[in-house]
LONU-711113 format. One record per residue (C-alpha): x, z, y. Coordinates in steps of 0.1 Angstrom, whole numbers, padded with zeros to 4 digits, always signed. Example, Ala and Ser with C-alpha at 12.3 -4.5 7.8 and 13.67 -1.06 7.14 Angstrom:
2
+0123+0078-0045;+0137+0071-0011;
# end
This chain:
307
-0613+0330-0411;-0625+0359-0391;-0600+0386-0384;-0570+0363-0390;-0544+0366-0364;-0531+0333-0351;-0497+0331-0333;-0499+0318-0298;-0478+0288-0290;-0447+0298-0270;-0452+0283-0236;-0416+0289-0226;-0391+0266-0242;-0357+0280-0252;-0332+0273-0225;-0301+0273-0247;-0310+0244-0270;-0285+0222-0287;-0291+0195-0262;-0285+0218-0232;-0253+0232-0247;-0241+0196-0254;-0248+0186-0218;-0229+0217-0204;-0199+0210-0227;-0198+0173-0217;-0200+0181-0180;-0175+0210-0181;-0144+0187-0179;-0155+0162-0152;-0169+0190-0130;-0138+0212-0135;-0116+0182-0129;-0134+0175-0096;-0132+0211-0084;-0096+0215-0093;-0080+0181-0086;-0102+0170-0056;-0119+0199-0040;-0091+0224-0046;-0063+0200-0036;-0080+0189-0004;-0089+0224+0007;-0053+0235+0001;-0040+0205+0020;-0062+0214+0050;-0050+0250+0049;-0014+0238+0048;-0018+0221+0082;-0022+0256+0097;+0009+0270+0081;+0046+0270+0089;+0076+0278+0067;+0092+0312+0073;+0122+0321+0052;+0113+0295+0027;+0077+0306+0024;+0047+0291+0041;+0027+0315+0063;-0003+0310+0085;+0003+0304+0122;-0009+0328+0149;-0042+0319+0166;-0025+0307+0198;-0003+0284+0177;-0028+0273+0151;-0026+0236+0159;+0012+0235+0163;+0016+0211+0134;-0008+0187+0150;+0011+0189+0183;+0043+0182+0165;+0028+0152+0148;+0015+0137+0180;+0049+0142+0197;+0066+0124+0168;+0046+0093+0176;+0070+0087+0205;+0099+0085+0180;+0111+0051+0170;+0113+0060+0133;+0076+0071+0133;+0065+0039+0151;+0085+0018+0126;+0069+0037+0097;+0034+0030+0110;+0041-0006+0117;+0056-0011+0082;+0025+0005+0067;+0001-0016+0087;+0019-0047+0074;+0004-0040+0040;-0031-0045+0053;-0020-0081+0062;-0002-0085+0029;-0030-0072+0007;-0061-0084+0025;-0051-0115+0044;-0024-0130+0021;-0027-0117-0015;-0065-0117-0017;-0071-0153-0005;-0043-0166-0028;-0058-0146-0057;-0093-0161-0049;-0080-0197-0052;-0060-0190-0084;-0089-0172-0099;-0112-0201-0093;-0085-0224-0108;-0085-0203-0140;-0123-0199-0140;-0129-0237-0139;-0105-0240-0169;-0084-0267-0152;-0055-0280-0172;-0027-0254-0173;-0050-0224-0167;-0037-0207-0198;-0001-0208-0185;-0012-0194-0152;-0031-0166-0170;+0002-0154-0186;+0021-0156-0153;-0005-0136-0134;-0015-0111-0161;+0019-0099-0172;+0027-0082-0139;-0005-0063-0143;+0003-0050-0178;+0039-0039-0172;+0047-0006-0155;+0057-0009-0118;+0092+0005-0123;+0099-0022-0149;+0086-0049-0126;+0108-0037-0097;+0139-0036-0120;+0132-0072-0131;+0125-0083-0096;+0155-0066-0080;+0182-0071-0107;+0168-0098-0130;+0157-0123-0104;+0174-0115-0071;+0210-0104-0080;+0243-0119-0086;+0234-0122-0123;+0198-0130-0116;+0180-0162-0127;+0178-0174-0091;+0215-0167-0082;+0228-0203-0090;+0201-0218-0067;+0207-0193-0040;+0244-0197-0041;+0240-0235-0039;+0220-0229-0007;+0248-0207+0006;+0225-0176+0006;+0242-0143-0001;+0221-0126-0027;+0232-0091-0017;+0221-0097+0019;+0185-0103+0009;+0178-0066+0006;+0194-0053+0037;+0185-0054+0074;+0154-0076+0082;+0155-0093+0049;+0146-0060+0031;+0111-0060+0045;+0104-0096+0034;+0117-0089-0001;+0094-0059-0005;+0064-0079+0009;+0072-0107-0015;+0072-0083-0044;+0038-0069-0034;+0023-0103-0032;+0037-0113-0066;+0027-0081-0083;-0007-0078-0065;-0020-0113-0073;-0023-0106-0111;-0044-0074-0106;-0067-0093-0082;-0070-0123-0105;-0081-0101-0134;-0110-0086-0114;-0120-0118-0096;-0121-0139-0128;-0142-0112-0144;-0166-0113-0114;-0167-0151-0115;-0175-0151-0152;-0208-0133-0144;-0220-0163-0124;-0249-0179-0144;-0240-0211-0160;-0273-0226-0149;-0262-0224-0113;-0229-0241-0121;-0246-0269-0141;-0270-0274-0112;-0241-0278-0088;-0225-0303-0112;-0257-0323-0115;-0261-0324-0077;-0226-0337-0073;-0213-0306-0055;-0176-0309-0050;-0153-0281-0063;-0143-0268-0028;-0179-0267-0016;-0189-0249-0048;-0161-0224-0043;-0171-0215-0007;-0209-0219-0010;-0216-0206-0045;-0186-0187-0060;-0176-0166-0030;-0212-0154-0022;-0219-0145-0058;-0187-0126-0063;-0187-0110-0028;-0191-0074-0042;-0158-0078-0061;-0141-0093-0030;-0154-0065-0009;-0140-0039-0033;-0106-0056-0034;-0106-0059+0004;-0112-0021+0008;-0085-0014-0018;-0062-0036+0003;-0070-0016+0034;-0062+0017+0016;-0027+0003+0007;-0018+0011+0043;-0017+0047+0033;-0009+0047-0004;+0019+0021-0009;+0051+0041-0016;+0065+0031-0051;+0074-0005-0041;+0097+0004-0012;+0110+0035-0030;+0122+0015-0061;+0134-0016-0042;+0150-0003-0010;+0146+0035-0012;+0128+0033+0021;+0158+0020+0040;+0160-0009+0065;+0126-0002+0081;+0107-0002+0048;+0096+0034+0051;+0058+0037+0047;+0034+0066+0053;+0029+0071+0016;+0066+0071+0009;+0073+0095+0037;+0046+0119+0025;+0060+0117-0011;+0095+0124+0000;+0085+0152+0024;+0064+0169-0002;+0096+0182-0019;+0106+0217-0006;+0089+0243+0015;+0079+0222+0044;+0046+0210+0029;+0029+0215+0063;+0043+0183+0078;+0032+0158+0051;-0002+0176+0048;-0008+0173+0085;+0002+0136+0084;-0020+0130+0054;-0051+0147+0069;-0046+0128+0102;-0045+0095+0083;-0076+0105+0064;-0095+0114+0095;-0085+0081+0112;-0087+0058+0082;-0119+0070+0065;-0144+0060+0093;-0126+0026+0097;-0128+0018+0060;-0164+0029+0058;-0173+0007+0088;-0155-0023+0074;-0173-0018+0041;-0206-0016+0058;-0199-0049+0077;-0187-0067+0046;-0218-0057+0027;-0239-0072+0054;-0221-0106+0052;-0241-0117+0021;-0273-0103+0008;-0275-0086-0026;-0278-0110-0055;-0290-0099-0089;-0282-0120-0120;
# end
């Protein structure tokens, strides 16, 4: 109809729609959490390395002494206690990656193949992953290895003093034994989940071709679960820097069981936060490129397989 005014369609959509508001609300927490708990904490940690406690309060160093904390750290490398701490921490790479992980692989395959007794082993391995670490250490330290522990009759029959197990050189071995025992369960959970994704058609084909279990394990299972193995290997490498609760609960860091993580945890109490912050940043600078390089090399070991 002539003369009738028709409304032009609005070419610009409203910005604040219900969908946009919903997206902003859902992103607010994760973005805020990242900015506060990662970005803020790490920036503050870097700033702490350029500060020094004065009258119980941290103050920035003068320009000519700006790297004093790093000089102090490098000088501490000559101390026997620092060398012992680094050696004790490096031992967890061997424990996690070269001992616990291979053992976990074999037990995971044992459970995956549903060999007789696999249900019993599931309980043994999964319980340590469910219980809090402090409960596990109490059970391990006082329920198993003590004068009233379940192993005390056998140890006494072998003329082994139970109390001496956690002092001197024996303390390290007892902490390492606990880490192996408690770590296997966590690895088994992830590895069995990875193995369960292997297509049944491949396993049935191996069975029809007469492939023996060990050959199937090394030639089929490991390549197809390699991403999970790589992840656990990288986590094992990171244990060099973040293991602290095990030696803290079992030996309180005594008898050469002090680790980098435990030292940073203990030194973080009080005003002298500059020293643990400097050590932590140094470990990050040294450890991050090594971990990324190892991850790159592990990813090249087997090609990507989609199934």
